[in-house]
C-alpha positions in Angstrom: 0.1 0.1 0.0 2.8 2.4 1.0 4.3 2.2 -2.5 1.3 2.7 -4.4 0.0 5.9 -3.1 1.7 8.7 -4.8 -0.6 11.7 -3.9 -4.0 11.6 -2.4 -5.0 14.6 -4.4 -4.7 12.7 -7.5 -7.6 10.3 -6.5 -11.4 10.8 -6.5 -13.2 11.4 -3.4 -14.7 7.9 -3.4 -11.1 6.5 -4.0 -9.8 8.6 -1.1 -12.4 7.3 1.1 -11.4 3.8 0.1 -7.8 4.4 0.9 -8.8 5.8 4.4 -11.1 3.0 4.9 -8.3 0.4 4.0 -5.7 2.1 6.1 -8.1 2.2 9.1 -8.7 -1.6 8.5 -5.0 -2.4 8.3 -4.5 -0.2 11.7 -7.3 -2.5 13.3 -5.6 -5.5 12.2 -2.2 -4.3 13.5 -4.0 -3.5 16.7 -5.2 -7.0 17.1 -1.9 -8.6 16.6 -0.3 -6.1 19.1 -2.7 -7.1 21.7 -2.2 -10.8 21.1 1.5 -10.0 21.6 0.8 -8.2 24.7 1.6 -4.7 23.5 -1.4 -2.8 24.8 0.2 0.6 24.2 0.6 0.1 20.4 -2.8 -1.7 20.3 -4.6 1.4 21.6 -2.8 3.8 19.6 -3.7 1.8 16.5 -7.2 1.3 17.2 -7.7 4.8 18.2 -6.1 6.2 15.0 -8.4 3.7 13.1 -11.5 4.9 14.9 -10.7 8.6 14.3 -10.0 7.8 10.4 -13.3 6.0 10.1 -15.2 8.7 11.9 -13.6 11.6 9.7 -13.2 9.6 6.4 -15.8 11.5 4.6 -14.7 14.9 5.5 -11.1 14.3 5.1 -11.8 12.9 1.6 -13.8 15.8 0.5 -12.6 18.9 2.4 -9.3 18.6 4.1 -7.0 17.2 1.5 -3.8 18.5 3.3 -4.8 17.1 6.8 -6.0 13.9 4.8 -2.3 13.6 3.4 -0.9 14.1 6.7 -3.2 11.5 8.4 -2.3 8.9 5.6 1.3 9.5 6.1 1.1 9.2 9.6 -1.0 6.1 9.7 1.4 4.6 6.9 4.3 5.2 9.3 2.7 3.6 12.2 1.9 0.5 9.9 5.4 0.3 8.6 6.8 0.6 12.2 4.8 -2.2 13.2 5.6 -4.4 10.4 9.3 -3.7 10.9 9.2 -4.8 14.4 6.9 -7.7 13.7 8.0 -9.2 10.4 6.3 -12.5 11.0 2.6 -11.8 10.8 -0.1 -13.9 12.8 -1.8 -16.2 10.3 -4.5 -17.5 12.5 -5.8 -16.8 16.1 -7.2 -20.0 16.8 -6.2 -21.9 19.8 -6.4 -25.7 19.8 
């Protein structure tokens, strides 16, 4: 995702909303993984960021492109940081 997004201004409003929703979903997934690993601080940060993005996606996509670009960059940095420190992602959370 990080490599594919050049500039949020080049996207239509619906595409921007989709990008924001996908980023929020990814943050929520990272939060679940962090929580399973016992990293409650990172889980809370990711979950809160995802919630804020979802709640404001429409306004960000339509009216606040500068802020939307900053939000996207910050979220991608958080996702990248988590992936760098956790290169082996959880495949299944089922306990036997």
